[in-house]
N, C-alpha and C positions, 0 to 999 in steps of 0.2 A: 490554481495551485497555491495561491497565497496562504490559505489556512494551513495546508500541509507543510509548505516551505517555512512558514513562520514557526511552526511547531518544531521542526527539525533543527532550525537555527537557534532555538531558544535554549535556556538552561534545562527545560523539561526534555527537549530533544536530546541533549547530551546525556541526560539521565536514562532516557529510553535506550539509546545506543549502548551505554555502559551496562545497563541491566540485561538487555537482550544478549550482548556479548558474553556476559557472565553465565547466563543460562545455557548458551550454546557452546561454551568452552572455546570461543574464538576471539581473535583480536578485535578491538574496537574498530580499527580501520577497515578490516575485511567485513565485519558485521555491517558497518555503515555502507559499504559498497553493495552488499546484498540488499539491504533495505532500500537503497536509492533506486534500485532496479525493480525490486519486488513490489514496493508500495504503489507505484504508478500502474504496474500490471494488474494488481489486485483491484485498484480503483477503476481501471479501464474495464475489467471484467464485470465489476458491479454495475458500471454504467451501461454495459451491453445488456446485462440481465434486466435492467429497469426499462428496457425498450418495450416490454409488454406490461399491461396494467397489473397483471398478477405479480410480476417481478418487482414492480415499483411499490405495490402495496405491501409485499412481503418485507422489503427493506424498510419501508416507513414504519411498519409494525415493530420490527426489531429495534429500530432507533428510538421509538417512543417508549418501549418497555425495557428490555434488558440492556441495550447499548445506548444509554443516555449521556455518556461522557464521563460518568463518575469514576470509571477505572483510572482516569488520568489524575484524579484528585489525591491519590495516595500511592504514588509509584514506589516510594520507599518500602511501603508495606507489601506491594505486589512482588518486588524483586528480592526483598529481604529473606534470606534462607532458601531461595529458589521459588520459581513460579508454581503456584498451586495447580494440582492436577485438573481441577475443575476449569481453570482458565485455559490450560493446554487442550483439554477435551473440547471446550467451547471453540478454541481456535481451529481445531481440526474440523469441527462441524461447519464453521464458516467457510473453510477452504473447500470442503466437499460440496457445499452449495454454490460457491462462486466459481471454482475451477472445474469441479466434476472430474471426469476422466482425464482432463488435461493436466492434473496436478503433477504426476510423475514427469511429464514432459517439461513443465515449467521448472520443477526442481532441478532436473538434470541440466537444463539450459543455463539456469542461474549458477549452478555449481561450476560448470565449465567456464563461464564468463568471470565469475568472482574468484575462482581458484580455491574454493572450499568444497568439502565433501557434500554430496547430496543429502546425507543424513543431517549435517549441520544446517543446510538450507531449510530442510523440513522443520527443524526445531525453531529456526528464526521465523519462518512463516507462521507456525502455530502460535508463537508469542505475539507476532506483529498483527495478525488478523484481528484479535479483539481490541488491540490498541487503535488500529485504523478505524474500526467500527466506533470506538469511543470518540475519535476525532470527528467523525461524521455526525455522531449524535450531538456532540457539543456544538458543532457548526450549525446543525439543524435548529437547535434551540436558540443560538445567537441570532440566526436569520429568521426565526419564527416560521420555519417550514413545518406545516402541520398537515398538508395534503400530499398524497403520494405523487401527484403530477408535478410537484416542485422538486422531487428528488433528483431527477435527471439534470435539472438546471444547477442544483447544488453540486453534484458530482462534476458537471462540466466546468463550473467555476473553479473548483479545486484543481482540476486537470489543466486549466488555462483555456481561455476562449479565443486566442488569436489563431491566425491561419496555420502557423507553424505547429501549434498545439493540436489542431485538428488533424494534421498529417501524422503527428505522433500517435494520436488516438487511433487513427486508421491502421497504423502499423501494429499497434497493440491488438486490435481486433483481428487483424490478419493472422497474427501469431496464435491467438487463442482459437481461431477457426481452423488453422492449418493442421495437416496431418504429417508434416515434414519432420525434419530433424532438429528443429529449434533454431535454425540459422537466422530466422527473422529477428531473433533476440540481438544479434550483432547490430542490426540497424537501430533497434530500440535502445540498446546500450549506448550506441554512439550518440544518440540524442540525449540520453541521460547524462552522459559525460560532457555535454555542452557543445558538441561538435557542430550542431546545426541550430543552436539557440542564438538567434540574431536579435532577440527582443529583450535581452537583459535577464531579469530574474524570473520571468513568468514561464509557465509551462513546465513540462517534464525536464527540459534541457537544463534548467537552472538548479535542479535539485541537488545533484552531487557537487556541483560547483559551490553551492551554498554551504554544503556540509564541510567541505575542505577549504573554503575560502578562495576558490579559483576564480 
């Protein structure tokens, strides 16, 4: 999680939160709360998709071509005057691929947990998805990941590699696989909020604590 956590704790992270909040018409605090839960879920879903060679190759191709990290180089331009429709449509395409039919379930569960409307969550996810892909693309370049078989390790490293993080990843996969009412998100959110994070800043548990200095 270090790359993602470092990003959200950085001035760029503050700019992302502020920009996404402006686009969604929501407070920065609530937007940060949605992002703190949504980003690990999206990354967990991506990791699950890369379990197949086809999924791994598809993500590698996307990171090599369209999502190389350059979106992070001009956030002022991205958010100035509102996020371009092309970026929003790209975000929806990523969500369709990553979450599929689970997207409404994810949005509703995040809405209940964060105390914002599901429409607001949907907007936040559409903006966040291309940014997350940009983070992965930049990380892939920094770590010189050029083969699809290295994508799973890249995602695993960003999610955190300790035992606690593996449990968190398992919960995320259970949520994405479930046909229930989204109650599993309570467990995931509890970890995001730091309740089970015994290792300090690593893993999903440190994400929201890092955002709000807990």
